N, C-alpha and C positions, 0 to 999 in steps of 0.2 A: 384850265378846266374847260370842257366844251359841253354844251347842252345836247342831249340825245335827241335824234330825229325819230319820226314814227317807225321807220324800218328797223332802227336799232332797239327801240323799246319792244317792238314785236319780236325780234330775234331773241332778246333776253327773256321774254315771257313765254316762249314756246316750251311746252313740257312742264308748266307749272312753276317756272322760275320767275322772279321779279314781281309779277302781279298775278294773284289768283282769287277769284276767277278773272280771266282776261277777255276783253271784248276788243276785237281788232278794227273797230270802226266807231264813229260817233253815233250814238243812239239818241234820237230826238223825239221819237214817238213810240208808244207801246199801247197795244189794244185800241188803236184809233184815237188815242189821247196824246196831246202834246205834253212833253215832260222836260224837266231841266236835264240837259244832255249829260251823258257819261260815256266813257270809253276812250279809245285812242284818237288823239288829235295830231296835228302836224309836228309839234314839239313838246307834247305832254300827254298826260292821261288824267281824265276827270273821274275821280272816285265817287262812290255813292255813300249816302248816309244810311247806316243800318237802322232798321226799325226796332232793334233790340233794347236800346237804352237811351234815355235822354234825362239828365239830371240838371236842374236849374239851381243856381245859388239862391238861397232865400229860405232854407229850412230853419234858420235860426237868425234872429235879429240882434243878437248880442255876441260879444266876444270878437275875435279876429280870425282872419284866414291866414294860417301860418304854413308856408311850403315845407318847413322843417318838421312840422307836427300836424299834418293835415287831418282835420276832423270831418269825416263824411256826413255827420249829422247836420252840417250847414247846407246840405243839398236835399232837394226833394224831387221825386220822380214826376215827370210830365207824362200824361196819358197820350198814347198814340190815337189820333182821330182819323176819320176817313170820310170823304164825300166824293162827288163825281170827278173831282180834280186829282184825287189820289190820297195816299196816307200821309199824315203830317203831324208835326208837333207845333204847338203854339208857344212862342217865346213872349214873355211879358215885356212891356216897355222898359227899355234900358236893361233888359235881362241878359244873363250870361249863363251858358250851359255847357255841360260836358256830354259828348256823344261818342259813338265809335263808328269807324269806317266799316263798310261791307267787305271790301277787298283786303286780302292779306298781302303784305310786302315781304320780299326776301331780297335784300340788296346785296349785290356783289361787293367785294372789298375795294373796288375802285369807283363805285357809284354812290353819290349822296343825293337825296331828294329834298326839295323845298316846295312847300305848298303856297299857292297864291289863290286869291279869291276868284269866284266866278262873277262875270259882269252882271248877270241877271239878279243875283243876290245883292251885289254891291249897290245896285240901283234902288234896292228896297231897304238899305240900311243894315244889311247882314254882313258881318265880317267873320271870316274863319281864321283863327290864329293858331297855326300849327307850327311848332318848332321844327327845324330840319331833322330828318332821319339820316343818321350818318352811315358811312360805308360799313357794310357788314351787319346792319340792323335787320331784325326780322320780327314780324308780328302785325297786329291790327292797330292802326293809329287811333289814339284817343284824340278826338276833335274838340277844340274849344271854340264856341260860336257865340258872338255878341250881337244883340239887337241894339243898334245905336239910335233908334227912333223912339218917339213918345207913343207909338202905336203898337198894338199886338202884331206879331209878325210870324208867318208860317215858314217852317223848314220841312221840306218834303223827304220822306223816307223812301228808300230804294231808287232815288234819283240823284243826279250829280250834285255834289255839295262843294267841292274844291278841286282845283287842278294841281296836279303834281308835275314839277319840272325835274328831270333827272340830269345830273351833271357827272361826267366822267373825268376823273383826274388821274394823276400818276398814282401808282400803288403807294399806300401809306405804310408806315412802319408797323403801327398797331391799330387795328380796326376796332370798331365798337364791340364787335363780337369777341375779339381777342382780349379786350380789357374787361370783359364781362360787365358791360353797361347795365345799369339798374333797371332800364326799361326794355331789355332784350326779351324776345319771345312773348310779347304782350298777347293775352288771350282776346277773344272777341267780346270784350266788355271793357268798361271804363277803368282805367288805371289811374289812381290818385297820385299826387305829388309824393316823391320819395327823396330822402336824403341819406 
């Protein structure tokens, strides 16, 4: 497997493939305001956090969280706030939330994507835990975000949240799309655990 360079990511994204909407450069400033960067980098692409949904674990203090029988009642919606620095959600100390990506992915059958953290967020104790999106996967990523600190922490909507690294391998026998994976064609909203 080889990691895709900027020119390969751009070529795959032309015409609405791979990443939609696609920005062919790193955006660091909008409307005279510094932002958490998003867009095409040298060997990856920083996706943005959608302002649409942010659900934090904590809607229920009893019971358990079961990936085989997920109960959405254990989640509560976080309100989108705004000030001169931008729109944001506040994660409580040691909080964990589910959000959704702004960009839609359509992976070719020889490309798999892995998400890694952004250094600006890592330095404030925010971790983005996204599982790989396999070859042939399509949809909007559900983002799992942790606040590892004892402080309230901001995550900014419409700004970069995590970097995607794209890997090209030899053609697989059966892609995620072919095997009709349970998370295929995710809508632009949080998708809960399925078995």
